[in-house]
N, C-alpha and C positions, 0 to 999 in steps of 0.2 A: 600499621601496615596490614593490608588485606591478605587473606590466606593465599589468594592467587599470586600476589606479588612475592610473598614469602617462598612459595613453591618455585616460582620463576628464578628468584635469587639463588635458592639452594641448587637448583638444576644448573644454573650458570656457573656457580662455584665448582660443582662437581666436574662439569665438562671442561672448564678452564684448568682444573687440576689434572684431568686426563691429558689435555694438550701439553701441559707442563711435564707430565711423565714421559710423553713421547719426545718432547724436546730434550728432556734430560738424557734419555737413551741415545738420541742423535748426538747430543753434545759430548757425552762421554765416549761414544764410539768413534767419532771423528777426532777427538782429542787424543785418544790412545793410538789411533791410526797414524796421526801426524806428529806426535810429540818427539819421536826419534829423529825425524828429518828436520823439524822446524824449531824444536825446543818447546817447553811447556807454555810459555807466554804467547808466542806467535800462534801456536797450534790452538790455543784457547780462543783467540780472536776468530779464527776460521771456524772452529767448532760452534761458537756462539752464533755466527751468521747462518750456518746450516740449521741450527736449532731454531732460530727465529723464523726462517723460511718454513720449516715443518710445522711450527705452532701456528703461523699465520694461516697456512692451508687448512689445518684442522679447525681453528677457531672460526674462520669465515664460513666453513661448511657445516659445523656442528654447534659450537658454543653460541655464536651470534647469528645463527641461521635466520632468526626472526627479526634481525636488525640489519641495517645497511649503513655504509659510510657516506654514500653519495658521490663516490669517486670511481674512476676507472680502476681496474685491477692493478695496473702498474703503479698508479699514484697511491692507491690504497696500501700496497705493500711498502712503498717508500715511506709513507706516513707511519705505518705499523712499525717498520724497522727503526725509524727515528724515535718513536715513543718507546719501543723496547730497549733502545739504547739508554734511556734514563734508568729503567730497571736493570739493564745490563751493566751499567756503570756500578750500581750497588752490588750486583752479582759478581762482577770481575774484581771489585775492591775487596770483598770478603774472601774470594778465592785467592787473590794475590797475598793478602795479609796472612791467611792460614798457611799457604805454601811456603812463604818466606820466613815464617816464625815457628812453624811446627814441623819437625822432621817426619812425623807420621803422615801429615798432609802432603809433604813433598814426595814421599815414597809412594803414597797412594792418593794421587790427585783427585780421585772420585770423592774423597772427603771434602775437599775444597769446592768442587763442582756442586755437590749436594747442598752445602751450607750457603753458597752463593745463590743457588737457584731458589732456595726458600726465602732468602733475604730480598731478592728482586721480584718475587711472585706477586706480592701485594701491590707494588707500584705498577707492575704490568697489567694486573687485573683492572685497577682503577683507571689507568689511561686508556686501555682498550675499550672498556665499557662506557666511560663518560666522555671521552674525547674523540674516539674513532667510530665505534659502532654505536652511535647514540640515537640514530633514527630507527623507528620501528617501520617494518614493511606495512604497506597499506592493506 
């Protein structure tokens, strides 16, 4: 791998991680805002959707700014959401497992959100980079 490619990959990983951090904050914030009214599981679905929207905005503007999907913004977000659902399934599965099996995670759902976010991040990075934002800008 050439030095330029290594630098590009490292920068992409850094910015994807920053998008993930933003998404994590949105996810936890919405979860805590809605958990009393909706319950943990339904609130987590809504919080995931809000987090996916925020990470899409950041990733298309910053992480993958030198790449394009070749789709309209609406279709791109739809595809992004579909792809994030794959990583989101891993994310939600880890969250649900921890919340249902560990009293600490049930009392402090941020633990489940954090573990789930890390588990789904690799899947999300790969699908974003290689399936959606795969074309370089000319």
